[in-house]
C-alpha angles and dihedrals in degrees: 000000000000090000091048092050091049090050091051092050091047090051091050091048092051091048090050092047091051090058099038135116099048123145123203133175122223106241122197104223087189087074094057097078094115097032121133122199089263091058090056092045093049093050093047094048091049091050092047091052091068096042102267109150098203151316130281099218110223102207119186105181146006091259138093088331090073092058091046090052089057087058090045093055091049091052092045093051090057090053101037086242118153130230138186133176124255105186113212100225093182081086123063115270136185113216091225092057091051091049092051092049093052092044093049094070099022094118096050117121088223095067111115109234128205111198089339095310130105109260113230125182138171147203106236118331102144091114089066090066132227094282090063092054096043088050090049091054092045093050090053092045089055086061091051093258117127118194138191107221118210108163132180104234094188098192086068104080101118108097090218090063096058097098090044091054092050094049093044092053109040090160096067119094100195141357138239115208103210095184109103100148134063114273103247092303132121094237140083119276115258128212094240093110093045095051095045096051093039088057093044093061098032094110093052127088099243134084131267104232118200121200117224117188138173102212149349124214132135133172112174123133110245093011100066143268121231144123126210125209100270106145097123098010096115090062106037096041090056089048089054089053097049099036109028116017102027093189126196091244133016113210115196111219100236149006097173115000093129095170092064094043096233097111119131095178122089117277101258111213092210091066116098104226094184124235103303110029091068088066090068102023107047110093094008100114118194099176095112090063084074089069088061091046091051091058096046095043089058089047092051096047097044099038094232138070111276122236111262112224101176129048109236140162118200112197137181138186143159124254096234137033115254094246096060120116113231127201096230143013123050129289098247126237110266092023090150094060105075118081118237096238148106109252121207131191112197121205105188136180089212139354116301144155115263117203119202115186136170124164110318093343122093130171124187117191134178106240120197126221109282125023127349138150135220139165143200124208122245113262125237092237118098125245101017128159128205123253119202127191137178115202132175127193090352094306124113112241099182139333140182148154137251121252098224125070123225106230130195093195141031101051110165099177132022104256127176094164113118131226112229126208141153146206121212137176 
């Protein structure tokens, strides 16, 4: 019996290894209302260019999203781009509708398969109970569609509850840890949750999916206002993925959730952001965060740090200090947590001096070859813009400025969303 159990676990481990090192981006299908086929194609090509294998389609309702997903699958098939469903269970769902949606595209070549089964995930859904999920799987199986279920049951964040979650939900095959930001604390996120839930489902056939995210800020009446401590998150969370957790799948949260400020896709002008999100999204480009993702995706997939061939500094900063009084919006929960600073992530071919300057504040730091981070505090002077320089042996390699001023006055809406830029040789 012991030998048989060991053989089964070895087989599961080999199956998991054969499917490992995939990277997906969480895509809000709710934001696709005005999408044309070219919008889907552009997003997919952009994602592919940095090594993303596909989108996890966050679907909230059996509405226009379903028709848009038909278009998405057609675009993905032409690009060999992969897709899987992530049902947003914070909305009300009928099991039959979910079954029909999965079945509708079940024969598409763009379905992402885990051990030969369609991968299906979720956001929340634990309140529906295990019988709902076992019935969902059975209903699909009766149609000849086998799925691997790896949901994000978001109430399970406490590492001590991992075994409870696993025993409460025997029908799930894997797990997606949604939590990629600190939990209302002024400290970096640890991997305790990741490691506990990864271990809890290690004997099952499905993947452990780890969320990696660059930021978390929201300020929408009725939908919440908060900021989580995210200043260096985009660097250290990736390092946790490649060095410590080594999950089966990394899921970037998100490609296009503009309202929570963790988008790495371009801000698509066809998307209706509502009445308040535009106040802190419009003009706050995050596209250069994809350069960082490109590096770490290669690292994750290959198991070792990639060779850097171009000197680059990616930098990000907010437009206002955290203590400013704004004329509208809400002061978000945890507003004291972020540092008033410009943050810079250097990716260097060889050691160099990185200069970070804004107003009367300047920091020079010796950056090694590879990845390193530095920062410079906001100045007290109004209307200042960052200057970034890479120099080597006393010679300037490249320099440049940000495109967003840091202002001490004139704030019209509380905004903790950063602008992201870069300089490169």
